[in-house]
N, CA, C and O of each residue as an XYZ file, in Angstrom:
424
protein
N       7.364     -6.122     17.341
C       6.583     -5.962     16.128
C       5.722     -4.712     16.256
O       5.081     -4.484     17.281
N       5.719     -3.916     15.209
C       4.876     -2.733     15.162
C       3.498     -3.148     14.670
O       3.368     -3.689     13.572
N       2.489     -2.905     15.456
C       1.127     -3.303     15.109
C       0.700     -2.644     13.808
O       0.817     -1.427     13.664
N       0.205     -3.433     12.857
C      -0.221     -2.849     11.590
C      -1.551     -2.121     11.728
O      -2.395     -2.472     12.553
N      -1.711     -1.104     10.904
C      -2.970     -0.358     10.866
C      -3.232      0.056      9.424
O      -2.307      0.329      8.659
N      -4.502      0.095      9.074
C      -4.914      0.510      7.742
C      -6.084      1.470      7.905
O      -7.071      1.147      8.565
N      -5.973      2.638      7.310
C      -7.077      3.591      7.311
C      -7.433      3.916      5.869
O      -6.575      3.927      4.987
N      -8.702      4.178      5.650
C      -9.212      4.422      4.302
C      -9.944      5.744      4.285
O     -10.684      6.076      5.211
N      -9.725      6.504      3.205
C     -10.497      7.728      3.017
C     -10.742      7.925      1.523
O     -10.009      7.406      0.681
N     -11.769      8.669      1.225
C     -12.088      8.987     -0.164
C     -11.780     10.447     -0.418
O     -12.178     11.322      0.350
N     -11.070     10.700     -1.496
C     -10.782     12.070     -1.903
C     -11.977     12.608     -2.692
O     -12.803     11.835     -3.179
N     -12.065     13.916     -2.814
C     -13.192     14.527     -3.530
C     -13.188     14.176     -5.010
O     -14.229     14.245     -5.663
N     -12.037     13.802     -5.545
C     -11.972     13.462     -6.968
C     -12.265     11.990     -7.235
O     -12.045     11.512     -8.347
N     -12.760     11.261     -6.228
C     -13.128      9.863     -6.412
C     -11.981      8.885     -6.222
O     -12.147      7.687     -6.453
N     -10.838      9.370     -5.812
C      -9.691      8.505     -5.563
C      -9.770      7.976     -4.137
O     -10.006      8.735     -3.197
N      -9.571      6.678     -3.984
C      -9.508      6.083     -2.661
C      -8.075      6.098     -2.170
O      -7.158      5.758     -2.918
N      -7.872      6.490     -0.923
C      -6.538      6.522     -0.330
C      -6.527      5.561      0.853
O      -7.344      5.664      1.768
N      -5.591      4.633      0.813
C      -5.433      3.651      1.877
C      -4.061      3.879      2.492
O      -3.045      3.764      1.807
N      -4.027      4.199      3.778
C      -2.776      4.460      4.478
C      -2.434      3.242      5.324
O      -3.206      2.831      6.191
N      -1.261      2.672      5.056
C      -0.786      1.499      5.798
C       0.355      1.919      6.716
O       1.215      2.710      6.328
N       0.357      1.390      7.923
C       1.471      1.649      8.840
C       1.736      0.392      9.649
O       0.837     -0.414      9.890
N       2.991      0.241     10.064
C       3.371     -0.908     10.869
C       3.943     -2.033     10.032
O       4.418     -1.816      8.918
N       3.892     -3.253     10.586
C       4.480     -4.428      9.955
C       3.399     -5.321      9.361
O       2.406     -5.644     10.013
N       3.615     -5.716      8.096
C       2.657     -6.562      7.391
C       3.330     -7.865      6.987
O       4.352     -7.870      6.301
N       2.729     -8.977      7.429
C       3.228    -10.296      7.075
C       2.025    -11.182      6.765
O       0.902    -10.698      6.626
N       2.275    -12.471      6.659
C       1.214    -13.406      6.300
C       0.003    -13.303      7.230
O      -1.135    -13.467      6.792
N       0.248    -13.034      8.501
C      -0.841    -12.971      9.474
C      -1.603    -11.653      9.470
O      -2.729    -11.594      9.963
N      -1.006    -10.588      8.919
C      -1.639     -9.269      9.036
C      -1.978     -8.601      7.705
O      -2.676     -7.588      7.690
N      -1.505     -9.140      6.607
C      -1.759     -8.522      5.303
C      -3.248     -8.493      4.966
O      -3.692     -7.651      4.186
N      -4.010     -9.397      5.543
C      -5.453     -9.407      5.295
C      -6.100     -8.075      5.667
O      -7.142     -7.723      5.113
N      -5.500     -7.328      6.599
C      -6.043     -6.013      6.957
C      -6.116     -5.098      5.733
O      -7.088     -4.362      5.561
N      -5.099     -5.146      4.895
C      -5.083     -4.329      3.684
C      -6.171     -4.782      2.714
O      -6.930     -3.959      2.202
N      -6.247     -6.067      2.464
C      -7.242     -6.594      1.526
C      -8.656     -6.295      2.024
O      -9.506     -5.848      1.255
N      -8.901     -6.537      3.292
C     -10.231     -6.279      3.855
C     -10.587     -4.803      3.763
O     -11.732     -4.460      3.470
N      -9.631     -3.938      4.007
C      -9.901     -2.501      3.936
C     -10.289     -2.087      2.519
O     -11.144     -1.222      2.333
N      -9.669     -2.697      1.537
C      -9.941     -2.310      0.149
C     -11.232     -2.905     -0.390
O     -11.811     -2.369     -1.334
N     -11.689     -4.002      0.194
C     -12.896     -4.639     -0.309
C     -14.107     -4.469      0.592
O     -15.239     -4.464      0.109
N     -13.887     -4.330      1.893
C     -15.011     -4.276      2.819
C     -15.418     -2.866      3.211
O     -16.572     -2.630      3.569
N     -14.486     -1.935      3.147
C     -14.805     -0.565      3.517
C     -15.224      0.208      2.270
O     -14.953     -0.226      1.150
N     -15.873      1.337      2.456
C     -16.356      2.104      1.304
C     -15.226      2.822      0.557
O     -15.024      4.027      0.710
N     -14.504      2.056     -0.247
C     -13.435      2.616     -1.073
C     -14.025      2.864     -2.459
O     -14.640      1.963     -3.030
N     -13.851      4.063     -3.012
C     -14.380      4.319     -4.349
C     -13.849      3.302     -5.353
O     -12.750      2.772     -5.194
N     -14.642      3.038     -6.388
C     -14.267      2.042     -7.393
C     -13.182      2.551     -8.338
O     -12.640      1.774     -9.123
N     -12.860      3.834     -8.276
C     -11.871      4.420     -9.169
C     -10.450      4.114     -8.746
O     -10.192      3.110     -8.082
N      -9.532      4.978     -9.131
C      -8.119      4.776     -8.803
C      -7.886      4.669     -7.301
O      -8.629      5.220     -6.490
N      -6.832      3.944     -6.965
C      -6.502      3.699     -5.575
C      -5.068      4.147     -5.318
O      -4.164      3.848     -6.098
N      -4.875      4.860     -4.227
C      -3.538      5.248     -3.782
C      -3.289      4.525     -2.471
O      -4.074      4.633     -1.529
N      -2.185      3.784     -2.419
C      -1.812      3.116     -1.177
C      -0.558      3.801     -0.655
O       0.503      3.762     -1.279
N      -0.708      4.426      0.499
C       0.377      5.156      1.140
C       1.159      4.167      2.003
O       0.653      3.670      3.010
N       2.407      3.886      1.594
C       3.225      2.906      2.311
C       4.381      3.564      3.062
O       5.295      2.874      3.513
N       4.350      4.867      3.199
C       5.461      5.578      3.844
C       5.700      5.134      5.279
O       6.827      5.216      5.768
N       4.659      4.665      5.962
C       4.786      4.291      7.374
C       4.869      2.780      7.592
O       4.789      2.307      8.726
N       5.029      2.028      6.508
C       5.176      0.577      6.637
C       6.603      0.295      7.094
O       7.563      0.672      6.422
N       6.735     -0.367      8.234
C       8.065     -0.665      8.766
C       8.576     -2.015      8.295
O       9.779     -2.273      8.343
N       7.676     -2.880      7.841
C       8.052     -4.180      7.291
C       6.916     -4.692      6.440
O       5.752     -4.575      6.821
N       7.239     -5.260      5.293
C       6.254     -5.910      4.444
C       6.895     -7.123      3.808
O       7.904     -6.995      3.116
N       6.326     -8.308      4.030
C       6.910     -9.509      3.442
C       6.283     -9.804      2.089
O       5.559     -8.974      1.538
N       6.560    -10.983      1.558
C       6.072    -11.329      0.226
C       4.545    -11.378      0.161
O       3.973    -11.131     -0.901
N       3.881    -11.687      1.261
C       2.412    -11.696      1.238
C       1.870    -10.271      1.085
O       0.836    -10.067      0.450
N       2.558     -9.298      1.659
C       2.164     -7.896      1.486
C       2.368     -7.476      0.031
O       1.501     -6.833     -0.560
N       3.507     -7.839     -0.539
C       3.764     -7.531     -1.943
C       2.730     -8.214     -2.836
O       2.246     -7.610     -3.793
N       2.393     -9.451     -2.537
C       1.387    -10.168     -3.300
C       0.046     -9.438     -3.244
O      -0.645     -9.333     -4.257
N      -0.320     -8.937     -2.077
C      -1.583     -8.191     -1.933
C      -1.550     -6.921     -2.781
O      -2.543     -6.577     -3.423
N      -0.422     -6.229     -2.787
C      -0.309     -5.020     -3.611
C      -0.466     -5.356     -5.095
O      -1.142     -4.636     -5.829
N       0.153     -6.439     -5.529
C       0.047     -6.847     -6.933
C      -1.381     -7.234     -7.264
O      -1.891     -6.863     -8.322
N      -2.037     -7.975     -6.378
C      -3.434     -8.363     -6.621
C      -4.336     -7.133     -6.739
O      -5.198     -7.071     -7.616
N      -4.134     -6.165     -5.860
C      -4.932     -4.937     -5.930
C      -4.650     -4.178     -7.222
O      -5.568     -3.644     -7.844
N      -3.383     -4.129     -7.625
C      -2.985     -3.450     -8.857
C      -3.652     -4.088    -10.074
O      -3.934     -3.403    -11.057
N      -3.903     -5.381    -10.012
C      -4.522     -6.082    -11.129
C      -6.024     -5.840    -11.218
O      -6.650     -6.236    -12.201
N      -6.616     -5.199    -10.212
C      -8.064     -4.977    -10.219
C      -8.455     -3.547    -10.546
O      -9.613     -3.287    -10.875
N      -7.503     -2.601    -10.461
C      -7.831     -1.193    -10.682
C      -6.547     -0.384    -10.802
O      -5.475     -0.868    -10.439
N      -6.644      0.847    -11.308
C      -5.446      1.700    -11.339
C      -4.950      1.928     -9.912
O      -5.732      2.265     -9.024
N      -3.651      1.743     -9.701
C      -3.105      1.817     -8.356
C      -1.787      2.580     -8.373
O      -0.942      2.372     -9.245
N      -1.628      3.461     -7.402
C      -0.393      4.215     -7.203
C       0.087      3.963     -5.786
O      -0.708      3.943     -4.846
N       1.395      3.769     -5.636
C       1.976      3.682     -4.302
C       2.519      5.051     -3.943
O       3.261      5.657     -4.716
N       2.146      5.535     -2.769
C       2.670      6.815     -2.285
C       3.865      6.504     -1.397
O       3.760      5.790     -0.400
N       4.984      7.052     -1.784
C       6.222      6.796     -1.053
C       6.799      8.087     -0.542
O       6.094      9.094     -0.479
N       8.044      8.087     -0.180
C       9.032      7.108     -0.597
C       8.807      5.744      0.049
O       8.349      5.629      1.186
N       9.151      4.715     -0.728
C       9.002      3.358     -0.237
C       9.988      3.098      0.900
O      11.134      3.544      0.843
N       9.550      2.384      1.923
C      10.491      1.970      2.956
C      11.603      1.127      2.330
O      11.358      0.375      1.386
N      12.798      1.250      2.844
C      13.979      0.597      2.255
C      13.767     -0.901      2.054
O      14.082     -1.426      0.986
N      13.242     -1.595      3.053
C      13.065     -3.044      2.970
C      12.069     -3.409      1.874
O      12.292     -4.361      1.126
N      10.979     -2.663      1.774
C       9.964     -2.942      0.757
C      10.525     -2.658     -0.635
O      10.305     -3.442     -1.558
N      11.240     -1.559     -0.795
C      11.850     -1.240     -2.094
C      12.825     -2.334     -2.509
O      12.833     -2.759     -3.664
N      13.639     -2.783     -1.577
C      14.626     -3.822     -1.903
C      13.939     -5.101     -2.365
O      14.361     -5.703     -3.352
N      12.888     -5.523     -1.669
C      12.174     -6.727     -2.063
C      11.548     -6.552     -3.444
O      11.570     -7.474     -4.260
N      10.996     -5.379     -3.703
C      10.372     -5.128     -5.004
C      11.420     -5.111     -6.122
O      11.151     -5.573     -7.231
N      12.595     -4.587     -5.837
C      13.670     -4.597     -6.826
C      14.141     -6.031     -7.092
O      14.333     -6.414     -8.246
N      14.325     -6.811     -6.046
C      14.830     -8.183     -6.187
C      13.848     -9.076     -6.945
O      14.266     -9.989     -7.656
N      12.554     -8.820     -6.798
C      11.547     -9.660     -7.453
C      11.127     -9.130     -8.818
O      10.397     -9.805     -9.544
N      11.576     -7.938     -9.174
C      11.166     -7.336    -10.440
C       9.813     -6.660    -10.369
O       9.301     -6.197    -11.388
N       9.223     -6.592     -9.183
C       7.885     -6.020     -9.030
C       7.881     -4.494     -9.045
O       6.833     -3.884     -9.261
N       9.021     -3.877     -8.822
C       9.075     -2.417     -8.765
C       8.543     -1.786    -10.044
O       7.853     -0.768    -10.000
N       8.863     -2.387    -11.174
C       8.440     -1.843    -12.466
C       6.929     -1.945    -12.686
O       6.399     -1.302    -13.593
N       6.242     -2.723    -11.892
C       4.797     -2.892    -12.054
C       3.994     -1.713    -11.516
O       2.821     -1.552    -11.851
N       4.625     -0.891    -10.684
C       3.887      0.115     -9.945
C       4.224      1.535    -10.350
O       5.360      1.852    -10.703
N       3.208      2.380    -10.291
C       3.385      3.822    -10.386
C       3.665      4.277     -8.958
O       2.812      4.155     -8.079
N       4.869      4.805     -8.737
C       5.255      5.208     -7.383
C       5.445      6.718     -7.370
O       6.218      7.272     -8.152
N       4.727      7.366     -6.471
C       4.807      8.825     -6.329
C       5.408      9.142     -4.976
O       4.776      8.938     -3.940
N       6.631      9.642     -4.991
C       7.261     10.035     -3.752
C       6.743     11.407     -3.345
O       6.749     12.350     -4.136
N       6.295     11.502     -2.099
C       5.808     12.762     -1.563
C       6.547     13.046     -0.275
O       6.910     12.118      0.448
N       6.774     14.296      0.021
C       7.464     14.601      1.269
C       6.632     14.182      2.466
O       5.405     14.286      2.452
N       7.304     13.712      3.492
C       6.636     13.344      4.735
C       6.406     14.638      5.525
O       7.358     15.283      5.963
N       5.169     14.998      5.697
C       4.839     16.273      6.362
C       5.179     16.280      7.829
O       5.212     17.336      8.461
N       5.434     15.100      8.378
C       5.741     15.020      9.808
C       7.180     15.354     10.125
O       7.547     15.422     11.297
N       8.016     15.566      9.104
C       9.439     15.836      9.357
C       9.858     17.135      8.770
O      11.021     17.519      8.888
């Protein structure tokens, strides 16, 4: 299992950026929720960078939907294959604004 990590930063334009990496399941998805509510994330739009997520189960998808229901939210991709497939199968893909950006590390 790849240890999950969540980092938060604020952009100068008031956008909060949350970078997720690793595997997120029922036991670890709380890291995302806690980061968005407990850390100093601006109240404006939120960008969640999921490019480094190696696994996300239904609890991770549920957390993304819950966050989307509280504020404007964009997913920064490309989405990992497994996460995209789950979102397509559940119909959740259409709920999100997804912005694919090149991975600067490659």
